[in-house]
Each structure stands twice: as structure tokens, then as C-alpha cells.
TIMI-2910 file (N, C-alpha, C, CB; in pm, 1 decimal, decimal comma, always signed):
<rs>
+----------+----------+----------+----------+----------+----------+----------+----------+----------+----------+----------+----------+------+
!      n_x !      n_y !      n_z !     ca_x !     ca_y !     ca_z !      c_x !      c_y !      c_z !     cb_x !     cb_y !     cb_z ! resn !
+----------+----------+----------+----------+----------+----------+----------+----------+----------+----------+----------+----------+------+
!  -4877,1 !  +1976,7 !  -2053,7 !  -4818,4 !  +2109,6 !  -2048,6 !  -4731,4 !  +2128,2 !  -2172,0 !  -4736,0 !  +2130,2 !  -1918,0 !  Unk !
!  -4754,8 !  +2229,2 !  -2248,6 !  -4675,0 !  +2251,2 !  -2369,0 !  -4535,8 !  +2298,0 !  -2332,4 !  -4742,5 !  +2353,2 !  -2461,2 !  Unk !
!  -4439,9 !  +2265,5 !  -2417,7 !  -4302,7 !  +2307,7 !  -2394,9 !  -4288,9 !  +2457,3 !  -2417,6 !  -4206,7 !  +2230,8 !  -2486,0 !  Unk !
!  -4215,4 !  +2519,1 !  -2330,2 !  -4187,2 !  +2661,0 !  -2347,0 !  -4040,6 !  +2676,6 !  -2382,5 !  -4222,6 !  +2741,5 !  -2218,8 !  Unk !
!  -4014,0 !  +2761,9 !  -2474,1 !  -3877,4 !  +2791,2 !  -2511,3 !  -3841,9 !  +2928,6 !  -2456,5 !  -3858,2 !  +2785,0 !  -2665,2 !  Unk !
!  -3724,0 !  +2936,2 !  -2398,3 !  -3680,3 !  +3062,9 !  -2341,4 !  -3618,3 !  +3148,2 !  -2450,1 !  -3580,4 !  +3040,5 !  -2226,3 !  Unk !
!  -3637,2 !  +3274,4 !  -2437,4 !  -3570,7 !  +3366,1 !  -2528,9 !  -3424,3 !  +3375,0 !  -2488,5 !  -3638,4 !  +3507,1 !  -2528,0 !  Unk !
!  -3339,9 !  +3415,0 !  -2579,3 !  -3196,9 !  +3424,6 !  -2553,4 !  -3166,2 !  +3519,4 !  -2439,1 !  -3124,3 !  +3469,6 !  -2677,8 !  Unk !
!  -3241,6 !  +3628,3 !  -2427,0 !  -3212,5 !  +3723,9 !  -2322,3 !  -3264,5 !  +3678,8 !  -2186,9 !  -3270,8 !  +3857,3 !  -2357,4 !  Unk !
!  -3350,1 !  +3579,0 !  -2184,4 !  -3405,8 !  +3535,7 !  -2056,3 !  -3346,9 !  +3402,8 !  -2009,2 !  -3556,7 !  +3523,7 !  -2067,0 !  Unk !
!  -3225,3 !  +3372,0 !  -2046,7 !  -3163,5 !  +3245,7 !  -2004,9 !  -3086,2 !  +3263,8 !  -1874,4 !  -3069,7 !  +3192,4 !  -2115,1 !  Unk !
!  -3139,6 !  +3340,1 !  -1786,8 !  -3077,2 !  +3359,7 !  -1656,3 !  -3117,4 !  +3245,1 !  -1564,8 !  -3117,7 !  +3496,7 !  -1594,6 !  Unk !
!  -3043,7 !  +3223,1 !  -1458,6 !  -3082,4 !  +3117,1 !  -1364,7 !  -3223,2 !  +3136,0 !  -1310,0 !  -2984,2 !  +3111,2 !  -1249,8 !  Unk !
!  -3263,8 !  +3260,8 !  -1292,3 !  -3398,7 !  +3286,9 !  -1240,1 !  -3503,7 !  +3234,4 !  -1337,9 !  -3419,6 !  +3438,9 !  -1214,9 !  Unk !
!  -3479,6 !  +3254,2 !  -1468,5 !  -3574,3 !  +3207,7 !  -1568,5 !  -3575,1 !  +3055,7 !  -1575,6 !  -3540,9 !  +3267,0 !  -1705,3 !  Unk !
!  -3457,4 !  +2994,7 !  -1562,9 !  -3450,3 !  +2847,6 !  -1566,2 !  -3523,1 !  +2789,6 !  -1446,6 !  -3303,3 !  +2798,9 !  -1568,1 !  Unk !
!  -3499,7 !  +2846,5 !  -1327,8 !  -3569,2 !  +2796,8 !  -1209,8 !  -3718,8 !  +2827,6 !  -1217,6 !  -3509,0 !  +2858,0 !  -1082,8 !  Unk !
!  -3754,8 !  +2931,7 !  -1289,9 !  -3895,9 !  +2962,4 !  -1310,5 !  -3965,9 !  +2850,9 !  -1384,0 !  -3911,6 !  +3092,2 !  -1386,6 !  Unk !
!  -3896,7 !  +2788,7 !  -1479,4 !  -3953,7 !  +2675,1 !  -1552,1 !  -3981,5 !  +2561,6 !  -1454,9 !  -3858,7 !  +2627,8 !  -1665,2 !  Unk !
!  -3885,6 !  +2536,3 !  -1365,1 !  -3902,9 !  +2426,5 !  -1269,3 !  -4020,0 !  +2455,8 !  -1176,2 !  -3773,6 !  +2404,3 !  -1187,3 !  Unk !
!  -4032,7 !  +2580,4 !  -1132,9 !  -4139,7 !  +2613,1 !  -1037,9 !  -4276,2 !  +2616,7 !  -1104,5 !  -4111,9 !  +2746,8 !   -971,7 !  Unk !
!  -4281,4 !  +2630,8 !  -1235,4 !  -4409,4 !  +2632,2 !  -1305,9 !  -4455,7 !  +2491,7 !  -1344,8 !  -4399,2 !  +2718,8 !  -1430,1 !  Unk !
!  -4377,1 !  +2388,8 !  -1316,9 !  -4414,4 !  +2251,4 !  -1351,2 !  -4517,8 !  +2200,6 !  -1251,3 !  -4289,6 !  +2158,5 !  -1352,9 !  Unk !
!  -4587,3 !  +2094,1 !  -1293,7 !  -4679,0 !  +2034,4 !  -1196,6 !  -4598,3 !  +1960,7 !  -1090,0 !  -4779,3 !  +1937,6 !  -1266,6 !  Unk !
!  -4658,7 !  +1928,9 !   -980,2 !  -4587,4 !  +1880,1 !   -861,7 !  -4515,9 !  +1746,8 !   -885,4 !  -4684,3 !  +1865,2 !   -746,5 !  Unk !
!  -4577,6 !  +1652,7 !   -952,4 !  -4513,8 !  +1522,4 !   -972,4 !  -4390,2 !  +1534,4 !  -1061,6 !  -4613,4 !  +1423,2 !  -1033,9 !  Unk !
!  -4398,9 !  +1615,6 !  -1166,4 !  -4284,7 !  +1635,5 !  -1254,3 !  -4174,8 !  +1711,6 !  -1180,9 !  -4326,6 !  +1710,6 !  -1381,8 !  Unk !
!  -4214,3 !  +1810,1 !  -1099,7 !  -4117,8 !  +1887,0 !  -1022,3 !  -4045,2 !  +1795,0 !   -923,5 !  -4188,0 !  +2003,3 !   -947,5 !  Unk !
!  -4118,3 !  +1705,8 !   -860,3 !  -4056,7 !  +1611,5 !   -766,5 !  -3956,1 !  +1520,7 !   -837,4 !  -4164,7 !  +1526,6 !   -697,5 !  Unk !
!  -3991,0 !  +1475,6 !   -955,6 !  -3898,5 !  +1391,4 !  -1031,8 !  -3771,7 !  +1467,3 !  -1069,2 !  -3966,5 !  +1338,7 !  -1158,0 !  Unk !
!  -3788,2 !  +1590,6 !  -1118,6 !  -3672,9 !  +1670,8 !  -1160,2 !  -3583,6 !  +1700,0 !  -1040,6 !  -3718,8 !  +1802,6 !  -1226,3 !  Unk !
!  -3643,5 !  +1739,2 !   -929,7 !  -3565,1 !  +1768,0 !   -809,8 !  -3496,4 !  +1640,8 !   -760,1 !  -3654,9 !  +1827,9 !   -698,9 !  Unk !
!  -3564,6 !  +1527,2 !   -767,0 !  -3503,7 !  +1399,8 !   -727,3 !  -3384,5 !  +1363,8 !   -814,1 !  -3606,4 !  +1288,4 !   -733,6 !  Unk !
!  -3401,8 !  +1377,8 !   -944,5 !  -3290,8 !  +1347,1 !  -1035,0 !  -3173,4 !  +1442,1 !  -1013,7 !  -3337,5 !  +1354,1 !  -1180,4 !  Unk !
!  -3204,2 !  +1569,3 !   -995,6 !  -3097,1 !  +1665,9 !   -969,7 !  -3025,0 !  +1634,1 !   -839,1 !  -3153,5 !  +1808,7 !   -965,2 !  Unk !
!  -3100,7 !  +1593,3 !   -739,8 !  -3039,4 !  +1556,3 !   -611,2 !  -2945,4 !  +1438,2 !   -629,3 !  -3147,9 !  +1522,2 !   -506,4 !  Unk !
!  -2991,9 !  +1335,0 !   -699,2 !  -2905,8 !  +1218,6 !   -724,4 !  -2783,0 !  +1256,9 !   -805,6 !  -2984,1 !  +1109,1 !   -797,2 !  Unk !
!  -2802,2 !  +1344,6 !   -903,2 !  -2690,9 !  +1388,4 !   -985,9 !  -2586,9 !  +1462,9 !   -902,7 !  -2741,0 !  +1477,1 !  -1099,8 !  Unk !
!  -2631,7 !  +1553,3 !   -817,0 !  -2539,2 !  +1630,2 !   -732,6 !  -2468,8 !  +1536,7 !   -634,5 !  -2614,7 !  +1742,7 !   -655,8 !  Unk !
!  -2542,9 !  +1442,5 !   -575,5 !  -2480,3 !  +1346,1 !   -484,0 !  -2376,9 !  +1260,6 !   -557,2 !  -2587,4 !  +1255,8 !   -419,4 !  Unk !
!  -2409,3 !  +1219,5 !   -679,8 !  -2313,4 !  +1139,8 !   -757,5 !  -2188,5 !  +1222,1 !   -788,0 !  -2377,9 !  +1089,7 !   -889,1 !  Unk !
!  -2206,2 !  +1348,9 !   -821,0 !  -2090,1 !  +1435,5 !   -845,5 !  -2004,6 !  +1449,7 !   -720,2 !  -2135,6 !  +1574,0 !   -893,7 !  Unk !
!  -2068,3 !  +1463,4 !   -604,8 !  -1994,2 !  +1476,0 !   -479,3 !  -1915,9 !  +1348,2 !   -450,6 !  -2090,0 !  +1507,5 !   -362,6 !  Unk !
!  -1980,8 !  +1233,3 !   -470,1 !  -1912,5 !  +1105,9 !   -444,7 !  -1796,7 !  +1086,2 !   -541,2 !  -2011,0 !   +988,6 !   -456,3 !  Unk !
!  -1819,5 !  +1110,7 !   -668,7 !  -1712,9 !  +1094,0 !   -768,3 !  -1598,3 !  +1191,4 !   -741,0 !  -1768,3 !  +1115,3 !   -911,3 !  Unk !
!  -1632,8 !  +1315,3 !   -707,9 !  -1528,7 !  +1412,5 !   -675,5 !  -1449,8 !  +1370,7 !   -552,2 !  -1590,0 !  +1550,2 !   -653,6 !  Unk !
!  -1518,8 !  +1320,0 !   -450,3 !  -1449,6 !  +1272,9 !   -329,8 !  -1356,4 !  +1157,3 !   -358,9 !  -1549,9 !  +1231,5 !   -224,7 !  Unk !
!  -1404,1 !  +1064,1 !   -440,1 !  -1319,6 !   +949,8 !   -476,2 !  -1197,9 !   +996,6 !   -555,0 !  -1399,7 !   +846,2 !   -558,1 !  Unk !
!  -1218,9 !  +1088,1 !   -647,0 !  -1107,1 !  +1137,1 !   -727,1 !  -1005,7 !  +1211,7 !   -641,4 !  -1157,7 !  +1227,9 !   -838,6 !  Unk !
!  -1052,2 !  +1280,9 !   -538,4 !   -958,9 !  +1352,2 !   -451,2 !   -885,4 !  +1256,1 !   -358,1 !  -1033,2 !  +1457,9 !   -369,3 !  Unk !
!   -950,5 !  +1148,3 !   -317,4 !   -890,9 !  +1056,3 !   -221,0 !   -802,2 !   +949,7 !   -286,4 !   -999,9 !   +989,2 !   -141,4 !  Unk !
!   -821,6 !   +922,8 !   -414,0 !   -748,4 !   +814,7 !   -479,6 !   -596,3 !   +831,1 !   -474,1 !   -791,9 !   +804,9 !   -622,7 !  Unk !
!   -539,8 !   +949,9 !   -503,5 !   -393,2 !   +962,9 !   -493,6 !   -341,5 !   +936,6 !   -352,5 !   -350,0 !  +1102,1 !   -538,0 !  Unk !
!   -415,8 !   +983,4 !   -252,0 !   -374,3 !   +956,8 !   -113,7 !   -381,4 !   +808,3 !    -82,5 !   -461,7 !  +1035,2 !    -15,1 !  Unk !
!   -483,5 !   +741,5 !   -135,0 !   -497,9 !   +597,4 !   -113,5 !   -381,1 !   +522,2 !   -177,5 !   -632,5 !   +546,9 !   -171,2 !  Unk !
!   -345,2 !   +558,3 !   -300,2 !   -232,6 !   +492,5 !   -367,0 !   -102,5 !   +515,2 !   -291,5 !   -218,9 !   +543,0 !   -510,5 !  Unk !
!    -80,9 !   +637,1 !   -244,3 !    +40,3 !   +668,7 !   -168,1 !    +42,2 !   +589,7 !    -37,9 !    +49,1 !   +820,4 !   -139,0 !  Unk !
!    -73,6 !   +578,4 !    +25,8 !    -83,4 !   +502,1 !   +149,9 !    -49,2 !   +355,3 !   +125,4 !   -224,6 !   +514,8 !   +210,0 !  Unk !
!   -100,9 !   +298,4 !    +17,8 !    -70,7 !   +158,3 !    -14,4 !    +77,7 !   +140,6 !    -44,5 !   -155,0 !   +110,8 !   -134,4 !  Unk !
!   +136,1 !   +236,4 !   -115,3 !   +278,5 !   +229,6 !   -145,8 !   +361,3 !   +235,4 !    -17,9 !   +318,7 !   +343,6 !   -240,4 !  Unk !
!   +323,2 !   +324,0 !    +73,7 !   +395,4 !   +334,7 !   +200,5 !   +379,0 !   +208,0 !   +284,8 !   +346,4 !   +456,9 !   +279,2 !  Unk !
!   +261,1 !   +147,9 !   +281,7 !   +241,1 !    +21,8 !   +354,6 !   +331,2 !    -87,6 !   +298,0 !    +92,9 !    -22,5 !   +347,7 !  Unk !
!   +340,8 !    -92,4 !   +165,2 !   +425,5 !   -192,7 !   +100,6 !   +572,1 !   -170,1 !   +136,7 !   +406,8 !   -188,9 !    -52,4 !  Unk !
!   +616,8 !    -44,6 !   +133,6 !   +754,5 !    -13,2 !   +171,8 !   +780,0 !    -47,2 !   +318,1 !   +784,6 !   +134,8 !   +146,3 !  Unk !
!   +682,2 !    -18,0 !   +401,8 !   +695,2 !    -48,7 !   +544,1 !   +710,4 !   -199,2 !   +565,5 !   +573,4 !     +4,3 !   +622,0 !  Unk !
!   +631,6 !   -278,7 !   +494,6 !   +640,8 !   -424,1 !   +506,9 !   +778,0 !   -474,2 !   +461,3 !   +529,5 !   -492,1 !   +425,0 !  Unk !
!   +828,8 !   -418,9 !   +350,3 !   +960,8 !   -459,7 !   +301,4 !  +1070,5 !   -423,6 !   +400,7 !   +989,8 !   -394,9 !   +166,2 !  Unk !
!  +1062,7 !   -303,2 !   +455,8 !  +1163,2 !   -260,7 !   +553,6 !  +1154,6 !   -342,6 !   +681,6 !  +1146,5 !   -112,6 !   +585,9 !  Unk !
!  +1032,0 !   -375,9 !   +723,0 !  +1015,9 !   -458,7 !   +842,8 !  +1074,6 !   -597,9 !   +819,6 !   +866,7 !   -469,2 !   +881,9 !  Unk !
!  +1058,1 !   -651,4 !   +698,9 !  +1116,2 !   -782,1 !   +666,1 !  +1268,5 !   -774,2 !   +671,2 !  +1069,3 !   -829,6 !   +525,9 !  Unk !
!  +1326,1 !   -665,1 !   +619,6 !  +1471,6 !   -649,3 !   +626,3 !  +1519,4 !   -638,8 !   +770,5 !  +1515,5 !   -525,6 !   +547,6 !  Unk !
!  +1444,3 !   -567,3 !   +852,7 !  +1479,9 !   -555,6 !   +995,2 !  +1475,4 !   -692,8 !  +1062,3 !  +1384,0 !   -457,1 !  +1067,9 !  Unk !
!  +1369,7 !   -769,4 !  +1035,7 !  +1357,5 !   -902,6 !  +1095,7 !  +1471,5 !   -993,5 !  +1051,2 !  +1222,6 !   -965,8 !  +1058,8 !  Unk !
!  +1507,1 !   -984,7 !   +921,7 !  +1617,0 !  -1066,1 !   +870,0 !  +1748,3 !  -1029,8 !   +940,6 !  +1631,0 !  -1047,2 !   +717,0 !  Unk !
!  +1773,3 !   -899,8 !   +956,2 !  +1895,7 !   -854,8 !  +1025,4 !  +1896,0 !   -899,5 !  +1171,0 !  +1909,0 !   -701,4 !  +1018,0 !  Unk !
!  +1780,8 !   -895,0 !  +1236,7 !  +1772,8 !   -940,9 !  +1376,1 !  +1806,8 !  -1089,6 !  +1386,2 !  +1631,8 !   -914,6 !  +1434,0 !  Unk !
!  +1756,2 !  -1168,6 !  +1290,8 !  +1789,3 !  -1312,2 !  +1291,2 !  +1938,4 !  -1333,5 !  +1269,4 !  +1709,1 !  -1386,9 !  +1182,6 !  Unk !
!  +1998,5 !  -1253,8 !  +1179,1 !  +2142,9 !  -1264,3 !  +1156,3 !  +2220,3 !  -1228,8 !  +1283,2 !  +2186,2 !  -1172,4 !  +1040,1 !  Unk !
!  +2178,8 !  -1124,5 !  +1351,2 !  +2246,2 !  -1083,7 !  +1475,0 !  +2232,3 !  -1192,6 !  +1581,4 !  +2188,2 !   -949,8 !  +1527,3 !  Unk !
!  +2112,3 !  -1251,4 !  +1592,7 !  +2093,0 !  -1359,5 !  +1689,7 !  +2185,6 !  -1477,1 !  +1659,1 !  +1946,2 !  -1406,2 !  +1689,7 !  Unk !
!  +2199,0 !  -1510,5 !  +1528,9 !  +2286,7 !  -1619,9 !  +1489,5 !  +2432,0 !  -1586,5 !  +1523,1 !  +2271,6 !  -1649,6 !  +1339,4 !  Unk !
!  +2473,3 !  -1463,8 !  +1495,0 !  +2611,1 !  -1423,9 !  +1526,0 !  +2638,0 !  -1423,1 !  +1676,5 !  +2639,9 !  -1285,8 !  +1467,9 !  Unk !
!  +2542,5 !  -1376,0 !  +1754,6 !  +2558,9 !  -1375,6 !  +1900,0 !  +2566,8 !  -1518,9 !  +1952,0 !  +2442,3 !  -1299,6 !  +1968,1 !  Unk !
!  +2484,1 !  -1607,3 !  +1895,5 !  +2488,3 !  -1748,3 !  +1936,1 !  +2623,6 !  -1810,5 !  +1900,6 !  +2373,5 !  -1827,7 !  +1868,6 !  Unk !
!  +2673,0 !  -1783,1 !  +1779,5 !  +2805,1 !  -1834,7 !  +1740,5 !  +2914,5 !  -1779,0 !  +1831,7 !  +2835,8 !  -1799,1 !  +1593,2 !  Unk !
!  +2905,0 !  -1651,2 !  +1864,1 !  +3003,9 !  -1589,7 !  +1951,1 !  +3003,1 !  -1655,8 !  +2089,7 !  +2977,2 !  -1438,8 !  +1963,5 !  Unk !
!  +2882,8 !  -1682,8 !  +2141,8 !  +2872,1 !  -1750,0 !  +2271,2 !  +2930,8 !  -1890,6 !  +2264,1 !  +2725,6 !  -1756,0 !  +2316,7 !  Unk !
!  +2901,1 !  -1961,1 !  +2155,0 !  +2952,7 !  -2097,6 !  +2140,9 !  +3104,7 !  -2098,6 !  +2124,6 !  +2887,1 !  -2166,9 !  +2021,0 !  Unk !
!  +3160,4 !  -1997,7 !  +2055,3 !  +3306,4 !  -1989,8 !  +2042,8 !  +3371,3 !  -1974,4 !  +2179,6 !  +3346,8 !  -1872,4 !  +1951,6 !  Unk !
!  +3307,1 !  -1903,9 !  +2270,4 !  +3363,3 !  -1881,4 !  +2402,8 !  +3348,9 !  -2002,1 !  +2494,4 !  +3297,9 !  -1762,1 !  +2466,2 !  Unk !
!  +3243,1 !  -2082,7 !  +2473,6 !  +3212,5 !  -2187,7 !  +2571,6 !  +3223,5 !  -2330,0 !  +2518,4 !  +3075,2 !  -2167,2 !  +2623,9 !  Unk !
!  +3214,3 !  -2352,2 !  +2388,6 !  +3205,5 !  -2488,0 !  +2333,7 !  +3330,6 !  -2520,2 !  +2252,3 !  +3078,7 !  -2503,6 !  +2245,9 !  Unk !
!  +3417,8 !  -2602,3 !  +2308,8 !  +3543,5 !  -2638,0 !  +2241,6 !  +3517,8 !  -2723,6 !  +2117,8 !  +3636,5 !  -2712,8 !  +2338,5 !  Unk !
!  +3418,8 !  -2811,1 !  +2123,2 !  +3386,3 !  -2895,4 !  +2007,2 !  +3340,4 !  -2810,7 !  +1888,4 !  +3277,1 !  -2997,5 !  +2044,2 !  Unk !
!  +3264,6 !  -2707,7 !  +1914,6 !  +3218,9 !  -2618,4 !  +1808,4 !  +3337,7 !  -2547,8 !  +1743,2 !  +3118,9 !  -2515,1 !  +1864,0 !  Unk !
!  +3432,7 !  -2501,6 !  +1826,1 !  +3551,8 !  -2433,1 !  +1773,6 !  +3631,4 !  -2528,9 !  +1686,6 !  +3640,4 !  -2378,5 !  +1889,0 !  Unk !
!  +3647,7 !  -2652,8 !  +1733,0 !  +3723,5 !  -2750,3 !  +1653,8 !  +3651,3 !  -2781,2 !  +1523,2 !  +3745,5 !  -2880,1 !  +1734,0 !  Unk !
!  +3519,7 !  -2794,9 !  +1527,0 !  +3442,4 !  -2824,0 !  +1405,6 !  +3461,0 !  -2711,9 !  +1302,3 !  +3291,6 !  -2841,6 !  +1439,8 !  Unk !
!  +3451,1 !  -2587,5 !  +1346,0 !  +3468,7 !  -2474,5 !  +1254,3 !  +3611,9 !  -2472,4 !  +1200,9 !  +3435,5 !  -2340,4 !  +1325,2 !  Unk !
!  +3709,4 !  -2499,2 !  +1286,7 !  +3849,0 !  -2499,9 !  +1243,6 !  +3872,3 !  -2609,6 !  +1140,2 !  +3942,9 !  -2519,2 !  +1364,3 !  Unk !
!  +3816,6 !  -2726,6 !  +1163,0 !  +3834,8 !  -2838,1 !  +1068,1 !  +3768,9 !  -2807,6 !   +932,9 !  +3776,2 !  -2968,7 !  +1126,9 !  Unk !
!  +3651,9 !  -2743,1 !   +934,8 !  +3587,5 !  -2711,3 !   +806,0 !  +3666,2 !  -2604,8 !   +729,7 !  +3442,7 !  -2663,1 !   +828,6 !  Unk !
!  +3749,4 !  -2529,1 !   +799,6 !  +3834,5 !  -2428,4 !   +733,6 !  +3977,0 !  -2480,6 !   +712,8 !  +3838,0 !  -2298,5 !   +816,8 !  Unk !
!  +3994,6 !  -2613,2 !   +719,4 !  +4121,7 !  -2680,8 !   +692,5 !  +4232,2 !  -2638,5 !   +789,4 !  +4165,7 !  -2653,0 !   +550,0 !  Unk !
!  +4200,4 !  -2623,1 !   +915,4 !  +4298,5 !  -2593,6 !  +1019,0 !  +4331,2 !  -2724,2 !  +1092,0 !  +4245,2 !  -2484,1 !  +1118,7 !  Unk !
!  +4453,0 !  -2731,2 !  +1139,7 !  +4496,2 !  -2851,1 !  +1211,4 !  +4567,9 !  -2810,1 !  +1339,1 !  +4588,3 !  -2939,3 !  +1122,7 !  Unk !
!  +4573,1 !  -2906,5 !  +1433,5 !  +4650,5 !  -2884,0 !  +1556,3 !  +4798,4 !  -2900,4 !  +1524,9 !  +4606,9 !  -2982,2 !  +1669,8 !  Unk !
!  +4885,5 !  -2836,1 !  +1600,9 !  +5029,8 !  -2854,6 !  +1579,1 !  +5066,8 !  -3002,6 !  +1598,2 !  +5112,6 !  -2764,4 !  +1676,9 !  Unk !
!  +5148,0 !  -3053,3 !  +1508,0 !  +5194,1 !  -3191,0 !  +1516,2 !  +5101,4 !  -3291,3 !  +1450,3 !  +5212,8 !  -3228,3 !  +1657,7 !  Unk !
!  +4989,8 !  -3251,9 !  +1396,6 !  +4899,3 !  -3345,6 !  +1330,4 !  +4948,9 !  -3373,1 !  +1189,4 !  +4754,7 !  -3290,5 !  +1327,4 !  Unk !
!  +4923,4 !  -3493,6 !  +1145,4 !  +4958,3 !  -3533,5 !  +1010,6 !  +4834,5 !  -3517,2 !   +923,5 !  +5012,2 !  -3679,9 !  +1006,6 !  Unk !
!  +4849,0 !  -3447,4 !   +810,6 !  +4735,6 !  -3417,1 !   +724,9 !  +4746,0 !  -3499,1 !   +598,0 !  +4729,1 !  -3266,5 !   +692,3 !  Unk !
!  +4638,0 !  -3564,3 !   +562,1 !  +4629,3 !  -3636,9 !   +436,9 !  +4534,0 !  -3562,3 !   +344,9 !  +4582,5 !  -3783,5 !   +459,6 !  Unk !
!  +4579,8 !  -3533,4 !   +225,3 !  +4497,7 !  -3463,7 !   +126,7 !  +4469,3 !  -3560,3 !    +14,0 !  +4567,8 !  -3334,2 !    +73,9 !  Unk !
!  +4340,6 !  -3581,2 !    -10,1 !  +4297,4 !  -3672,9 !   -115,8 !  +4246,9 !  -3592,2 !   -233,0 !  +4187,9 !  -3770,3 !    -65,2 !  Unk !
!  +4293,8 !  -3627,0 !   -350,8 !  +4248,1 !  -3557,4 !   -471,2 !  +4121,5 !  -3623,7 !   -521,7 !  +4357,7 !  -3557,4 !   -581,4 !  Unk !
!  +4032,2 !  -3542,2 !   -568,6 !  +3906,8 !  -3594,6 !   -626,2 !  +3931,1 !  -3626,7 !   -771,7 !  +3788,7 !  -3492,5 !   -611,2 !  Unk !
!  +3877,5 !  -3738,2 !   -816,1 !  +3896,1 !  -3777,7 !   -957,5 !  +3795,5 !  -3710,4 !  -1045,4 !  +3885,3 !  -3929,0 !   -974,4 !  Unk !
+----------+----------+----------+----------+----------+----------+----------+----------+----------+----------+----------+----------+------+
</rs>
């Protein structure tokens, strides 16, 4: 089939589609197949481009959520430790004495020896 060139005034979509409809069937099938793949590729690329910012924001929010959850867990552990210490201060005399001794407290009437480090 010889190539046909369109005149400048006949470059309407109807004339372009006329070229496609005047092709033989195997060539028409190939052109329609390629156009279909091209349109599908454009749709996929456009969808990915539209979804990418949302995906990045979602990942950022997940990362922030994980960091905040770690801070919450850390604070819960601190509170548990403080509650345990508070309970021990109320019930365990040895614990109170140990803490007092590490803070250089003494009972009334005790003799204190201070050793200098060389």
C-alpha cells in the first residue's frame, strides 16, 4: 500500500482515522494494539504519578507513628519503674536505706568516715 500524505486542510481527526480504517486488517490490528498498549501505559504512569505523593506522605506518617509509639512505650516503662520505686519506698526498708546511703545520708548518731581518693 503506498503512503498517502494528507493535505494541510484535511488534518482533522476524521481524516486521520480514515487512514487507519483504509489499512489492511493485519496492519490495522497492529496499530490498534500498539495504541491500546500506549493508552494503557499512559493510564498506569498517570496513576502512579498521582499516587506517589500520597504514598510518600503515608510512609512519612507511618515513620512518625512508629517514633511516637516508641516514645510512648519508653514513657510507660519509666512510669512503671517510678511506680515500682514508689511501692518499694513504702514497703521495703532495706531499699530506702540503700537509696539513702548512695545519696550520702546517715542515721542520727552514726560516725562517718570520708576517704579521699588519690
